BAMAR-296699 format. One line per field, with one value per atom (N, C-alpha, C, O): residue in three letters; atom name; x, y, z. Coordinates in nm, 3 decimals, padded with zeros to 5 digits. Example, Ala and Ser with C-alpha at 12.3 -4.5 7.8 and 13.67 -1.06 7.14 Angstrom:
BEGIN
residuo <- [Ala	Ala	Ala	Ala	Ser	Ser	Ser	Ser]
atomo <- [N	CA	C	O	N	CA	C	O]
xx <- [01.319	01.230	01.320	01.424	01.285	01.367	01.290	01.341]
yy <- [-00.569	-00.450	-00.330	-00.332	-00.225	-00.106	00.003	00.114]
zz <- [00.780	00.780	00.780	00.846	00.708	00.714	00.787	00.804]
***
This chain:
BEGIN
residuo <- [Met	Met	Met	Met	Leu	Leu	Leu	Leu	Arg	Arg	Arg	Arg	Ala	Ala	Ala	Ala	Ala	Ala	Ala	Ala	Val	Val	Val	Val	Ala	Ala	Ala	Ala	Val	Val	Val	Val	Ile	Ile	Ile	Ile	Ala	Ala	Ala	Ala	Glu	Glu	Glu	Glu	His	His	His	His	Thr	Thr	Thr	Thr	Lys	Lys	Lys	Lys	Leu	Leu	Leu	Leu	Ser	Ser	Ser	Ser	Ile	Ile	Ile	Ile	Gly	Gly	Gly	Gly	Asn	Asn	Asn	Asn	Phe	Phe	Phe	Phe	Leu	Leu	Leu	Leu	Phe	Phe	Phe	Phe	Leu	Leu	Leu	Leu	Gln	Gln	Gln	Gln	Gly	Gly	Gly	Gly	Gln	Gln	Gln	Gln	Leu	Leu	Leu	Leu	Val	Val	Val	Val	Ser	Ser	Ser	Ser	Asp	Asp	Asp	Asp	Asp	Asp	Asp	Asp	Leu	Leu	Leu	Leu	Val	Val	Val	Val	Val	Val	Val	Val	Gly	Gly	Gly	Gly	Ile	Ile	Ile	Ile	Ile	Ile	Ile	Ile	Asp	Asp	Asp	Asp	Glu	Glu	Glu	Glu	Ala	Ala	Ala	Ala	Ile	Ile	Ile	Ile	Lys	Lys	Lys	Lys	Lys	Lys	Lys	Lys	Pro	Pro	Pro	Pro	Ser	Ser	Ser	Ser	Cys	Cys	Cys	Cys	Gln	Gln	Gln	Gln	Lys	Lys	Lys	Lys	Gly	Gly	Gly	Gly	Phe	Phe	Phe	Phe	Ile	Ile	Ile	Ile	Leu	Leu	Leu	Leu	Asp	Asp	Asp	Asp	Gly	Gly	Gly	Gly	Phe	Phe	Phe	Phe	Pro	Pro	Pro	Pro	Arg	Arg	Arg	Arg	Thr	Thr	Thr	Thr	Val	Val	Val	Val	Val	Val	Val	Val	Gln	Gln	Gln	Gln	Ala	Ala	Ala	Ala	Gln	Gln	Gln	Gln	Lys	Lys	Lys	Lys	Leu	Leu	Leu	Leu	Glu	Glu	Glu	Glu	Lys	Lys	Lys	Lys	Gln	Gln	Gln	Gln	Gly	Gly	Gly	Gly	Val	Val	Val	Val	Lys	Lys	Lys	Lys	Val	Val	Val	Val	Asp	Asp	Asp	Asp	Lys	Lys	Lys	Lys	Val	Val	Val	Val	Leu	Leu	Leu	Leu	Asn	Asn	Asn	Asn	Phe	Phe	Phe	Phe	Ala	Ala	Ala	Ala	Ile	Ile	Ile	Ile	Asp	Asp	Asp	Asp	Asp	Asp	Asp	Asp	Ala	Ala	Ala	Ala	Ile	Ile	Ile	Ile	Leu	Leu	Leu	Leu	Glu	Glu	Glu	Glu	Glu	Glu	Glu	Glu	Arg	Arg	Arg	Arg	Ile	Ile	Ile	Ile	Thr	Thr	Thr	Thr	Gly	Gly	Gly	Gly	Arg	Arg	Arg	Arg	Trp	Trp	Trp	Trp	Ile	Ile	Ile	Ile	His	His	His	His	Pro	Pro	Pro	Pro	Ser	Ser	Ser	Ser	Ser	Ser	Ser	Ser	Gly	Gly	Gly	Gly	Arg	Arg	Arg	Arg	Thr	Thr	Thr	Thr	Tyr	Tyr	Tyr	Tyr	His	His	His	His	Thr	Thr	Thr	Thr	Lys	Lys	Lys	Lys	Phe	Phe	Phe	Phe	Ala	Ala	Ala	Ala	Pro	Pro	Pro	Pro	Pro	Pro	Pro	Pro	Lys	Lys	Lys	Lys	Thr	Thr	Thr	Thr	Pro	Pro	Pro	Pro	Gly	Gly	Gly	Gly	Val	Val	Val	Val	Asp	Asp	Asp	Asp	Asp	Asp	Asp	Asp	Val	Val	Val	Val	Arg	Arg	Arg	Arg	Lys	Lys	Lys	Lys	Thr	Thr	Thr	Thr	Gly	Gly	Gly	Gly	Phe	Phe	Phe	Phe	Tyr	Tyr	Tyr	Tyr	Phe	Phe	Phe	Phe	Ile	Ile	Ile	Ile	Ala	Ala	Ala	Ala	Ile	Ile	Ile	Ile	Thr	Thr	Thr	Thr	Phe	Phe	Phe	Phe	Thr	Thr	Thr	Thr	Leu	Leu	Leu	Leu]
atomo <- [N	CA	C	O	N	CA	C	O	N	CA	C	O	N	CA	C	O	N	CA	C	O	N	CA	C	O	N	CA	C	O	N	CA	C	O	N	CA	C	O	N	CA	C	O	N	CA	C	O	N	CA	C	O	N	CA	C	O	N	CA	C	O	N	CA	C	O	N	CA	C	O	N	CA	C	O	N	CA	C	O	N	CA	C	O	N	CA	C	O	N	CA	C	O	N	CA	C	O	N	CA	C	O	N	CA	C	O	N	CA	C	O	N	CA	C	O	N	CA	C	O	N	CA	C	O	N	CA	C	O	N	CA	C	O	N	CA	C	O	N	CA	C	O	N	CA	C	O	N	CA	C	O	N	CA	C	O	N	CA	C	O	N	CA	C	O	N	CA	C	O	N	CA	C	O	N	CA	C	O	N	CA	C	O	N	CA	C	O	N	CA	C	O	N	CA	C	O	N	CA	C	O	N	CA	C	O	N	CA	C	O	N	CA	C	O	N	CA	C	O	N	CA	C	O	N	CA	C	O	N	CA	C	O	N	CA	C	O	N	CA	C	O	N	CA	C	O	N	CA	C	O	N	CA	C	O	N	CA	C	O	N	CA	C	O	N	CA	C	O	N	CA	C	O	N	CA	C	O	N	CA	C	O	N	CA	C	O	N	CA	C	O	N	CA	C	O	N	CA	C	O	N	CA	C	O	N	CA	C	O	N	CA	C	O	N	CA	C	O	N	CA	C	O	N	CA	C	O	N	CA	C	O	N	CA	C	O	N	CA	C	O	N	CA	C	O	N	CA	C	O	N	CA	C	O	N	CA	C	O	N	CA	C	O	N	CA	C	O	N	CA	C	O	N	CA	C	O	N	CA	C	O	N	CA	C	O	N	CA	C	O	N	CA	C	O	N	CA	C	O	N	CA	C	O	N	CA	C	O	N	CA	C	O	N	CA	C	O	N	CA	C	O	N	CA	C	O	N	CA	C	O	N	CA	C	O	N	CA	C	O	N	CA	C	O	N	CA	C	O	N	CA	C	O	N	CA	C	O	N	CA	C	O	N	CA	C	O	N	CA	C	O	N	CA	C	O	N	CA	C	O	N	CA	C	O	N	CA	C	O	N	CA	C	O	N	CA	C	O	N	CA	C	O	N	CA	C	O	N	CA	C	O	N	CA	C	O	N	CA	C	O	N	CA	C	O	N	CA	C	O	N	CA	C	O	N	CA	C	O	N	CA	C	O	N	CA	C	O	N	CA	C	O	N	CA	C	O	N	CA	C	O	N	CA	C	O	N	CA	C	O	N	CA	C	O	N	CA	C	O	N	CA	C	O	N	CA	C	O]
xx <- [16.712	16.726	16.804	16.770	16.902	16.977	16.885	16.899	16.806	16.736	16.633	16.627	16.559	16.466	16.530	16.467	16.648	16.726	16.729	16.673	16.791	16.818	16.694	16.703	16.579	16.436	16.395	16.350	16.418	16.380	16.464	16.420	16.600	16.691	16.629	16.586	16.626	16.573	16.449	16.427	16.349	16.228	16.253	16.197	16.335	16.356	16.463	16.483	16.530	16.652	16.611	16.512	16.683	16.674	16.752	16.781	16.802	16.881	16.801	16.700	16.818	16.740	16.807	16.929	16.722	16.791	16.894	16.964	16.915	17.013	17.136	17.232	17.151	17.280	17.342	17.465	17.302	17.364	17.454	17.424	17.573	17.686	17.649	17.681	17.583	17.563	17.490	17.515	17.410	17.345	17.420	17.378	17.542	17.612	17.749	17.851	17.713	17.789	17.916	18.005	17.914	18.013	17.991	17.873	18.092	18.075	18.033	18.080	17.946	17.890	17.975	18.020	18.024	18.115	18.065	17.943	18.132	18.093	18.026	17.935	18.097	18.032	17.887	17.803	17.848	17.711	17.633	17.523	17.665	17.562	17.547	17.439	17.663	17.664	17.548	17.452	17.564	17.474	17.319	17.234	17.309	17.145	17.081	16.968	17.199	17.143	17.118	17.020	17.216	17.204	17.062	16.998	17.020	16.889	16.771	16.677	16.803	16.665	16.637	16.526	16.750	16.739	16.681	16.634	16.676	16.609	16.469	16.407	16.423	16.258	16.197	16.249	16.079	15.999	15.994	15.990	15.992	15.983	16.095	16.082	16.228	16.339	16.383	16.499	16.282	16.302	16.325	16.410	16.254	16.255	16.383	16.424	16.435	16.547	16.526	16.431	16.622	16.614	16.721	16.805	16.715	16.802	16.872	16.804	17.009	17.090	17.126	17.199	17.066	17.099	17.228	17.238	17.339	17.462	17.536	17.641	17.512	17.595	17.598	17.498	17.719	17.837	17.906	17.902	17.976	18.061	18.202	18.275	18.264	18.380	18.404	18.308	18.514	18.557	18.530	18.451	18.600	18.593	18.451	18.433	18.360	18.214	18.147	18.079	18.173	18.128	18.159	18.064	18.304	18.349	18.283	18.244	18.259	18.169	18.052	18.019	17.977	17.832	17.840	17.740	17.964	17.980	17.998	17.954	18.069	18.071	17.941	17.922	17.848	17.730	17.646	17.538	17.708	17.615	17.540	17.453	17.583	17.493	17.587	17.704	17.515	17.593	17.544	17.431	17.644	17.597	17.603	17.705	17.500	17.510	17.499	17.528	17.450	17.442	17.475	17.435	17.555	17.567	17.508	17.495	17.478	17.418	17.493	17.493	17.554	17.622	17.538	17.527	17.507	17.422	17.522	17.595	17.516	17.609	17.508	17.417	17.523	17.438	17.518	17.627	17.465	17.530	17.576	17.492	17.673	17.732	17.637	17.634	17.561	17.479	17.369	17.323	17.294	17.191	17.230	17.153	17.346	17.380	17.399	17.345	17.478	17.450	17.343	17.335	17.255	17.133	17.049	16.976	17.062	17.001	17.058	16.986	17.195	17.257	17.258	17.226	17.293	17.260	17.142	17.141	17.035	16.896	16.844	16.725	16.916	16.858	16.887	17.000	16.775	16.766	16.715	16.649	16.753	16.698	16.642	16.689	16.549	16.494	16.566	16.556	16.660	16.745	16.667	16.702	16.569	16.511	16.419	16.422	16.352	16.275	16.341	16.294	16.468	16.528	16.443	16.486	16.326	16.273	16.364	16.448	16.342	16.429	16.320	16.200	16.399	16.323	16.416	16.538	16.368	16.459	16.385	16.265	16.488	16.422	16.332	16.246	16.349	16.280	16.188	16.077	16.238	16.166	16.089	16.018	16.107	16.037	16.025	16.066	15.977	16.008	15.889	15.777	15.915	15.810	15.692	15.707	15.585	15.469	15.503	15.452	15.578	15.645	15.786	15.847	15.852	15.995	16.066	16.033	16.146	16.228	16.169	16.227	16.058	15.988	15.928	15.876	15.951	15.910	15.761	15.690	15.705	15.564	15.507	15.389	15.559	15.473	15.500	15.407	15.644	15.684	15.654	15.613	15.679	15.655	15.765	15.746	15.909	16.032	16.128	16.111	16.239	16.319	16.425	16.446	16.488	16.572	16.678	16.673	16.781	16.904	16.949	16.901	17.035	17.105	17.197	17.276	17.197	17.279	17.419	17.432	17.532	17.658	17.726	17.782	17.719	17.765	17.890	17.877	18.020	18.127	18.145	18.148	18.162	18.183	18.277	18.276	18.353	18.436	18.369	18.321	18.354	18.301	18.404	18.362]
yy <- [04.677	04.518	04.462	04.358	04.544	04.511	04.518	04.424	04.606	04.648	04.520	04.451	04.497	04.374	04.254	04.173	04.232	04.101	04.122	04.040	04.226	04.231	04.222	04.157	04.263	04.250	04.103	04.062	04.025	03.880	03.806	03.720	03.855	03.791	03.814	03.720	03.933	03.979	03.928	03.914	03.893	03.857	03.717	03.685	03.635	03.472	03.454	03.339	03.546	03.554	03.633	03.706	03.624	03.730	03.832	03.903	03.865	04.013	04.097	04.069	04.216	04.348	04.408	04.411	04.460	04.527	04.629	04.650	04.703	04.771	04.709	04.780	04.562	04.475	04.474	04.468	04.479	04.493	04.590	04.709	04.548	04.637	04.750	04.861	04.740	04.836	04.954	05.071	04.921	05.030	05.090	05.181	05.032	05.105	05.182	05.216	05.199	05.275	05.197	05.254	05.065	04.990	04.927	04.906	04.890	04.838	04.702	04.627	04.655	04.512	04.475	04.558	04.325	04.243	04.249	04.261	04.243	04.234	04.117	04.099	04.011	03.859	03.862	03.799	03.933	03.917	04.007	03.961	04.125	04.203	04.127	04.126	04.066	04.011	03.895	03.888	03.804	03.724	03.746	03.677	03.877	03.920	03.945	03.915	04.021	04.048	03.937	03.924	03.857	03.720	03.637	03.579	03.635	03.581	03.679	03.636	03.791	03.884	03.874	03.873	03.870	03.869	03.744	03.748	03.619	03.521	03.509	03.404	03.610	03.626	03.675	03.752	03.613	03.654	03.791	03.829	03.868	04.040	04.068	04.180	04.023	04.048	03.970	03.974	03.894	03.791	03.898	03.873	04.002	04.094	04.197	04.266	04.198	04.320	04.379	04.347	04.469	04.507	04.619	04.626	04.706	04.808	04.797	04.779	04.810	04.820	04.951	05.011	05.004	05.133	05.155	05.105	05.221	05.227	05.106	05.114	04.983	04.875	04.813	04.772	04.806	04.782	04.914	04.987	04.939	05.071	05.035	05.133	04.927	04.899	04.789	04.714	04.764	04.674	04.543	04.467	04.506	04.423	04.355	04.234	04.439	04.412	04.351	04.248	04.426	04.397	04.285	04.211	04.218	04.080	03.997	03.893	04.022	03.919	03.890	03.774	04.007	03.987	03.926	03.874	03.934	03.876	03.726	03.649	03.669	03.530	03.477	03.364	03.537	03.516	03.486	03.426	03.534	03.526	03.653	03.662	03.762	03.890	03.972	03.998	04.012	04.102	04.246	04.283	04.323	04.488	04.516	04.487	04.569	04.606	04.775	04.835	04.826	04.969	05.028	04.976	05.144	05.206	05.354	05.399	05.413	05.574	05.642	05.591	05.739	05.830	05.996	06.087	05.993	06.133	06.241	06.218	06.354	06.459	06.546	06.604	06.556	06.632	06.726	06.696	06.838	06.944	06.905	06.846	06.927	06.887	06.937	06.862	07.051	07.097	07.031	07.026	06.952	06.885	06.752	06.701	06.693	06.567	06.587	06.513	06.689	06.718	06.724	06.684	06.790	06.781	06.662	06.630	06.605	06.458	06.372	06.307	06.373	06.265	06.331	06.261	06.456	06.502	06.507	06.525	06.491	06.482	06.345	06.331	06.252	06.124	06.073	06.079	06.015	05.958	05.810	05.771	05.739	05.605	05.558	05.604	05.473	05.418	05.303	05.211	05.279	05.149	05.027	04.933	05.015	04.875	04.827	04.710	04.924	04.878	04.900	04.854	04.983	05.005	05.128	05.175	05.158	05.260	05.384	05.420	05.439	05.574	05.681	05.668	05.806	05.921	06.050	06.039	06.155	06.254	06.387	06.412	06.463	06.580	06.679	06.747	06.691	06.755	06.684	06.731	06.556	06.487	06.375	06.317	06.336	06.219	06.228	06.128	06.327	06.354	06.282	06.276	06.233	06.154	06.267	06.384	06.218	06.302	06.375	06.486	06.326	06.399	06.413	06.307	06.515	06.513	06.432	06.443	06.369	06.273	06.142	06.065	06.120	05.992	05.928	05.988	05.776	05.684	05.670	05.643	05.695	05.681	05.570	05.581	05.451	05.304	05.311	05.332	05.289	05.252	05.374	05.351	05.488	05.595	05.613	05.668	05.563	05.573	05.663	05.687	05.716	05.788	05.734	05.613	05.810	05.747	05.837	05.951	05.794	05.877	05.902	05.835	05.988	06.041	05.936	05.883	05.900	05.815	05.892	05.987	05.845	05.943	05.896	05.787	05.980	05.956	06.040	06.161	05.992	06.078	06.056	05.944	06.194	06.183	06.310	06.413	06.293	06.408	06.456	06.368	06.581	06.630	06.694	06.743]
zz <- [-08.986	-09.011	-08.862	-08.806	-08.817	-08.720	-08.585	-08.506	-08.557	-08.465	-08.459	-08.357	-08.565	-08.572	-08.536	-08.468	-08.572	-08.539	-08.379	-08.305	-08.334	-08.185	-08.123	-08.020	-08.146	-08.103	-08.077	-07.971	-08.192	-08.196	-08.088	-08.011	-08.094	-07.990	-07.844	-07.777	-07.805	-07.678	-07.638	-07.518	-07.737	-07.707	-07.646	-07.541	-07.709	-07.679	-07.569	-07.531	-07.516	-07.428	-07.316	-07.326	-07.200	-07.068	-07.097	-07.001	-07.218	-07.249	-07.269	-07.334	-07.224	-07.268	-07.375	-07.384	-07.464	-07.567	-07.559	-07.658	-07.437	-07.402	-07.376	-07.343	-07.388	-07.353	-07.485	-07.472	-07.616	-07.724	-07.747	-07.735	-07.782	-07.811	-07.898	-07.857	-08.019	-08.095	-08.030	-08.059	-07.951	-07.859	-07.753	-07.682	-07.743	-07.647	-07.711	-07.651	-07.861	-07.947	-08.007	-08.071	-07.980	-08.013	-08.140	-08.170	-08.232	-08.368	-08.367	-08.280	-08.457	-08.476	-08.560	-08.639	-08.563	-08.659	-08.797	-08.808	-08.898	-09.043	-09.073	-09.155	-08.972	-09.007	-08.957	-09.022	-08.841	-08.777	-08.875	-08.907	-08.929	-09.000	-09.152	-09.210	-09.207	-09.324	-09.301	-09.378	-09.186	-09.146	-09.166	-09.222	-09.093	-09.069	-09.208	-09.247	-09.288	-09.426	-09.513	-09.585	-09.501	-09.579	-09.536	-09.624	-09.402	-09.352	-09.442	-09.509	-09.424	-09.442	-09.641	-09.695	-09.703	-09.834	-09.884	-09.998	-09.808	-09.851	-09.820	-09.834	-09.782	-09.755	-09.896	-09.978	-09.899	-10.022	-10.044	-10.161	-09.958	-09.997	-10.044	-10.092	-10.062	-10.119	-10.239	-10.281	-10.297	-10.420	-10.547	-10.632	-10.554	-10.673	-10.656	-10.750	-10.532	-10.529	-10.389	-10.318	-10.353	-10.217	-10.219	-10.309	-10.117	-10.115	-09.969	-09.868	-09.967	-09.852	-09.842	-09.921	-09.729	-09.650	-09.589	-09.477	-09.637	-09.552	-09.556	-09.491	-09.619	-09.636	-09.763	-09.822	-09.807	-09.733	-09.741	-09.840	-09.623	-09.591	-09.633	-09.620	-09.679	-09.693	-09.797	-09.812	-09.872	-09.966	-09.908	-09.963	-09.783	-09.701	-09.678	-09.689	-09.648	-09.650	-09.758	-09.754	-09.859	-10.006	-10.026	-10.049	-10.026	-10.028	-09.955	-10.006	-09.835	-09.740	-09.817	-09.841	-09.862	-09.891	-10.048	-10.096	-10.124	-10.250	-10.225	-10.310	-10.097	-10.058	-10.044	-10.090	-09.990	-09.963	-10.097	-10.102	-10.191	-10.339	-10.365	-10.452	-10.275	-10.293	-10.385	-10.358	-10.506	-10.594	-10.590	-10.624	-10.543	-10.541	-10.691	-10.753	-10.748	-10.872	-10.902	-11.005	-10.782	-10.811	-10.668	-10.564	-10.675	-10.534	-10.566	-10.680	-10.463	-10.469	-10.378	-10.266	-10.390	-10.312	-10.285	-10.367	-10.197	-10.170	-10.109	-10.013	-10.172	-10.129	-10.047	-10.106	-09.902	-09.808	-09.734	-09.685	-09.726	-09.660	-09.504	-09.437	-09.458	-09.339	-09.216	-09.118	-09.212	-09.117	-09.092	-08.977	-09.224	-09.219	-09.155	-09.073	-09.188	-09.108	-08.972	-08.890	-08.938	-08.792	-08.695	-08.579	-08.777	-08.703	-08.699	-08.605	-08.797	-08.800	-08.692	-08.615	-08.689	-08.593	-08.449	-08.353	-08.433	-08.289	-08.209	-08.087	-08.289	-08.241	-08.218	-08.190	-08.227	-08.192	-08.066	-08.019	-07.997	-07.869	-07.889	-07.986	-07.790	-07.785	-07.626	-07.522	-07.633	-07.526	-07.494	-07.576	-07.362	-07.370	-07.365	-07.436	-07.292	-07.260	-07.417	-07.456	-07.482	-07.597	-07.734	-07.838	-07.724	-07.847	-07.950	-08.055	-07.890	-07.974	-07.995	-07.913	-08.102	-08.131	-08.140	-08.165	-08.110	-08.128	-08.187	-08.176	-08.239	-08.271	-08.223	-08.229	-08.173	-08.092	-08.187	-08.131	-08.328	-08.416	-08.509	-08.536	-08.564	-08.664	-08.636	-08.719	-08.482	-08.440	-08.300	-08.240	-08.225	-08.081	-07.997	-08.046	-07.882	-07.799	-07.783	-07.817	-07.731	-07.692	-07.560	-07.541	-07.477	-07.354	-07.365	-07.382	-07.359	-07.390	-07.270	-07.152	-07.307	-07.225	-07.186	-07.110	-07.238	-07.179	-07.316	-07.411	-07.299	-07.386	-07.398	-07.301	-07.551	-07.534	-07.499	-07.468	-07.492	-07.476	-07.311	-07.233	-07.265	-07.155	-07.042	-06.928	-07.089	-06.983	-06.894	-06.785	-06.939	-06.888	-06.968	-07.088	-06.890	-06.938	-07.049	-07.050	-07.135	-07.223	-07.252	-07.207	-07.327	-07.343	-07.463	-07.555	-07.489	-07.610	-07.666	-07.587	-07.788	-07.876	-07.887	-07.965	-07.800	-07.831	-07.955	-07.961	-08.051	-08.176	-08.199	-08.181	-08.238	-08.269	-08.401	-08.452	-08.478	-08.621	-08.659	-08.592	-08.766	-08.820	-08.938	-09.010	-08.975	-09.086	-09.195	-09.300]
***
């Protein structure tokens, strides 16, 4: 959802997708993300329900959603082996100017290190996490 919103903004401004904070590893404000979610759930495709994957992550985020009229009625918590999570996270790559993502194992580019569409290089998404 966030990548789609960024793509629309980039399309209508002079900003490249690589200029956006979340692609530089910085956090996006709760207000911005809740606003994007609020707009998305007003679409006809969400009228019968929707799934928020990874959001809300905190009580504050849930409260902000609630103020927008969104009621979280079910939460799923998946217990996943740390080695699987590490493999999924450390294999992620991104093409900076388009925002296209790849994974070294699960969704590799046709040519290693080269974006499938623009045929230019990309870089590893630096992610810090504690297991």
